[in-house]
N, C-alpha and C positions, 0 to 999 in steps of 0.2 A: 979723623973720623968725620968731622963736619965737612971738610973739604971734599971727601969722597961722596958724601950724601949730596952736596951741591952739584958735583959733576954728573951724578946719576940723574938728578932732576933735569939738568940742562940737556942731557942726551935724550931723555924721554920726551921733553918738549920739542926738541928738534925733529925727532922721528914723527911726532904727531903733526907738526906743521908740514913736514914733507908729504905725509899721507894725505892731508887735506888739500895740498896744492895739486897732487896728482889725481884726486878724485874728480869724477865728472860733476860739472856744475859748480866747481870751486870759483871760477871766474864770474858765474852768475848765481849768487846765493839764493835768489828767488826761485831757481829751478832745481834746488836740491831735493825737494820732495815732489817734483813734478812727475806725472805719469803720462805714458803715450796716449795719443788721441785714439778714441774708440770710434769705429764706424757707426755702430748702432747698438744700443743696449737692449737686448732682447728680453722680453718678459714672458711669463707663462701665458698671458692672454694673447700675445702676438704669435706664439707657437700654435695655439689652438686656432687662431684666425688663419694662419698660413696653411694649416693641415686640412682645411675644408675641401671637400671634393668639388670638382669644377661644375658649373651650371650648364644647362642646355644651351643658353644664349647669354651673352654679356648684357648687362643692364646699364643703360646710360643714366647717370645721376648728376644732379647739380647741387652744389653747396654754396650758398650765398654768404652765410656767416654762422659761425658756431663760437660764440663768445662767452666771456665770463659775465654772468648775470647776478652774481652774489653782491658785488659792490663792497666787499669786505677788505679791510687792510690786514697786514700781517699782525698776529697777536703778539703783544709785548707788554709785560707787566711793569717794566721800568719806565718807559717813555712811549710817546705816541709814534706810531709808524704810519708813513704815507705810501709805502709800497703795497701793492696788491697782494692778497693772500695766495691767489692762484695765478697761473700763467694767463696771459692775454692772447696767446697764440693757439686757441682751441681750433680755429678753422684749419690751420696748417696740420695740426695733429690728426683731425678727422680725415682730411684728404689723404694723408699718408697711410692711415689705417685702411681706407677704401682701396688704395692702390695695392696694399699687401694682402688683401683678402684672397685666399685660394691661390697664392703665388701669381697674382695679377691676372686672374681668370674670371673674376666675378663682375667687376664694375668698369665702366668707361666714364671716368670723372671729367666733366667739362668745367672750364674755368668760369666762375661767376663772381668770386670774391674780388678780382681785379678786372671786372668787365669794362669799366670806363677806360682803363689803360689799354685793354685789348682792342676796343673799338677805335681808339685814337691811333693805335699803331696800324690798323687796317686802312684807316683813312689816309694816313701818311703814305702808305704804299700806293694807293690809288693816285694821289696827287703827284707823287714822284714819277709814276708811269706816264701821266698825262703831260708833264712838263719836259721830260727827257726821253721822249720817243719810245715809250714802252707800250704803245697801243697794240702792237702785234703779239704781245704776251697773252697767255690765257688768263681769264678773269680769276679772281680769288674764289675759292670754293666757299659755299655757305657754312655758317657756323652750325655745329652739331647741337641740336636741342635735346633736352633730357625728358624722359617720360616720368621720372620720379625726382622729387626735390626733397632733400634732407634738411631738416630744421632741428632746433633744440639749443642746448648750451649747458654750461656748468651752472647749475641752479642752486647749489648749496655747498657751504664750507663751514662745518661746525668744529670749533676748536675746543680742546680740553673736554671731550666727551667722556674720557676716563683718565683719571690721574691716580697715582699711588707711589709707594716707596717703602723702603725698609732700611733701618740703620741700627747700629749697635756700637757702643763705646765703653771701654773698661780701662780705667786708670790712664786716660788720655790717649788711648790707642783704639782705633775703630774705623768704621767706614759706613757708607750708606749708598743706596741705589734708588733712583727715581725713574719714573716712566710717565709718558703722556700719550694719549691717543686722540687724533683728529679724524674727521670723516669728510670726504668730498663726494658729491652726488652729481651724476650726469644724466640728462634726459636726451633722448634721440627719437625722432619720429620721421616716418616716410609719408610724403604727401603726393597724391597723383596730380600731375600738371594738367591733365585733361578735365578732370571733374573737381579738383580741389579737395577731394576726400582724404582724410587722414587714414592711411591704410593700416599702419601699425605704429605703436609707441612703446618704447622700452625705457627703463631706467636702471642704472647701475650705481652702487655705492662702493667706495674704496676707503679702507682705513689707512691712516698714516701714523706710524709709530715713531716716537722719540724716546731714547733711553740714555741715562747717564749713570756712571759709577765713579764714586769718589772714596778715597781712603787717606788716612793720615795719622800722625802721632805727634803728641805735644805733652812732653813729660820731662822731668828731671832725671838724668842718668847719673848725676853726681851732686855733690853739695853745691857746686856753682856751675854745673854743666847742664844746659837745657837743650833737649833734642826736639826739633820741629821738622816734620816731613809731611808733605801733601802731594798727592797725585790723583789722577782721574782721567776719564775720557767720556765723551758723549757721541752719540750717533743719531742722526736725523734722516729719516727717509725723504728723498727729494719729492717735493710736491708736484713738480712737473712730470716726474716719472709716474707718480700715482695717477695723475690726470690722464697720461698716455695709456696706462693700463686700463683705466675705466672706459675710455673712449674705444679702445680695441675690443673690450668685452661687450660694449654696447653694440658695435657693428656685428660681432658674432651672434649676439642674441637676436638682432633684427633679421639676420639672414635665416636663422632657424625658425623664428616666428613666421616669416614669410613662407617657408616650406610647409609649416603646419597648416596655414590657411590657403595654400595653393596659389600664391601670387607668382612663384617661380618654381622651376623644377631643376633636378640634377640630370646630368648626362646618364648616370646609372642610378635609377630610382631605388635599386636594391640597397644602396648605402644611406638612404634617407631615414628609414625607420630606426636603425641603430643610433644615428646622430640625434634624432628627436628624443629617443629614450634617454640618452646621456644628458641631454639638455633638461628634460623633465626631472630627472634624478637630481641634478644640481640645483635647479630652481625651486622645486617643490619638495624634494626629498622623497619622491615616489619611486618605488622599486617594482620591477616586474609589471610594467604597464602593458595592458592589452588593449589594442585599438580595435573598436567595433565599428565596422562600416555598414550602414543601413540606408536604404532609400526611403523616401516618404511613403511608398506603398507598404513597406514593412512595418510601419509604426501604427499601432492600434490605439485608438483613443477610447477609453472606457469612462463612464460617469462615476462620480464618487459614491461610496456606499451610503445607503439611506440610513438615517438615524431612527431609533425606535420611537414610535408615537406614544402619546399618553393615553391611558385607559384602553389600550389595545385597538384603538381606531387607526386604521391605515389609510393610505392614499391622501387625498386632499381634504377629507372630512376631519381627521384628527390633527391636532396641533403637535408639531414635532417638539420633543424635549430638547431645549437648548443646553441645559446643564444636567449632568448626571445626578440621580437621586442620592440623598445623603444617607449613608448606612453607618451605624444603626440610626433609626428615626428617633426624634425627640420623644421623651416619655410624656404620656397624657397626664394632665393635672388631676390630683386626687381631691376628695371632698374635704371641705373646711367646716369645722364645728365651732359653735359658740357655747362656752360653758357658763352657767349662771354665775353671776358675780363679776364677770368680765375678766377672769384670770384663766390663763391656759395651764394645763397640767404640766408638771415638771417632766423632763425627758425620761427620767426613770420610772415615772408613774403613768406614762401614756399607755392607752389600751391598744389592743391589736386592731388592725384596719377592719372596718365594718361593724365594730361594737360601739354603741353610743354610751357615753357616761350618763350617770343619773341626772335627769333634768336638762340634757343637751338637746338641741334641735338643729337639724341640718339647714344650711343657708339656702339651698335650692332643692326642689323636689327631685331633680334628676340625680342628685348625689345621695339620696336617702336609700339605705340598703333595703332589700326586700324583706317584708315581715315574715317572721318564722312562726310556725304553729306551736303554741304554748298551752299548757294546762292551767286551769285556775289554781292560784296558790292555796295551800291548806291553811287552817287556822294557826298551826304551829309556826309556819313560815311567816305569817302576818305578825305573830307575836314577836318573832325574832328580828323583824325589820324595824330599825329605829325610826321614830317619827321625825319629820323634817323640822328644823328649828323655826321658831316663830319669827317672822320678819318684824 
């Protein structure tokens, strides 16, 4: 029985080795999980950029540099990283986005990032013609100059803007999930080369997500048998791909903003308003936007409404009330009485307003109540009135 078991194990091992030997990448183990090369990874922002309608005329633009301005290194909680957090090829990404706008119908991008190399190559052509009989050849055409210059860069990279996770374990068996969010911000502006005026400036932010899932078991399945299993995987969104999406979205926003302000036009202006409405809806969350076109002659300027004057005096004679009157108004102060002996009556023994206690005198004549007509007391009333105590 044991011999049969050994033969079966040997046969299974031989079959496994034969399968591995015939599998692709067996001679190159590093290529076992390799994938074919992709021409270009298309993003949603690139699809929106390519679907733009063509303009009335191509726009010549120049890009000198579009670089990383954050100066941040890769975040690492274990040790210091000296690699940059974002790509240093922002200029190449921006030029590629300009070329892809509207299926290569929007911009004529002139080379300015490698201008010294370009000028040196043109000088080399002239020197070669002079020395080797190229005088009869036509001269080099002049360089194309741009009417608009694009500036900006990657100005922000915020790591761990949102972190979280969840986990559970029972009797040594469980798992947990973690996630993290970073944010990259891109600014792009269009500058007129004739006046130096900044025509438009836009900014776009892109979130970068990283998530991980782990699970495992660590428990005894028998008196002396310990089971330990651990598995998991993580996924990280490529930072370069996030920067590429942000730059493509910034170019799309710059084109639509220029349409709104009238810096350029479409071949079919009937397609401009739906494009602008979708852009407003995405940027501001505005639905059913109605554009009102008016000339300066249609605008009427009216003075502000006048405020109510005090005491009914209008015009320049009366002073305008700066604050509204307080309603209800403050109550007027009542009369104060002084009782002989310097003692005030108790609250339960106070007399009604306007009635003077015996021997009391008002503090001011204005507070004295009006005298009432009385008849002289009779002798019976005088006899009933007790005499005041002797001081």
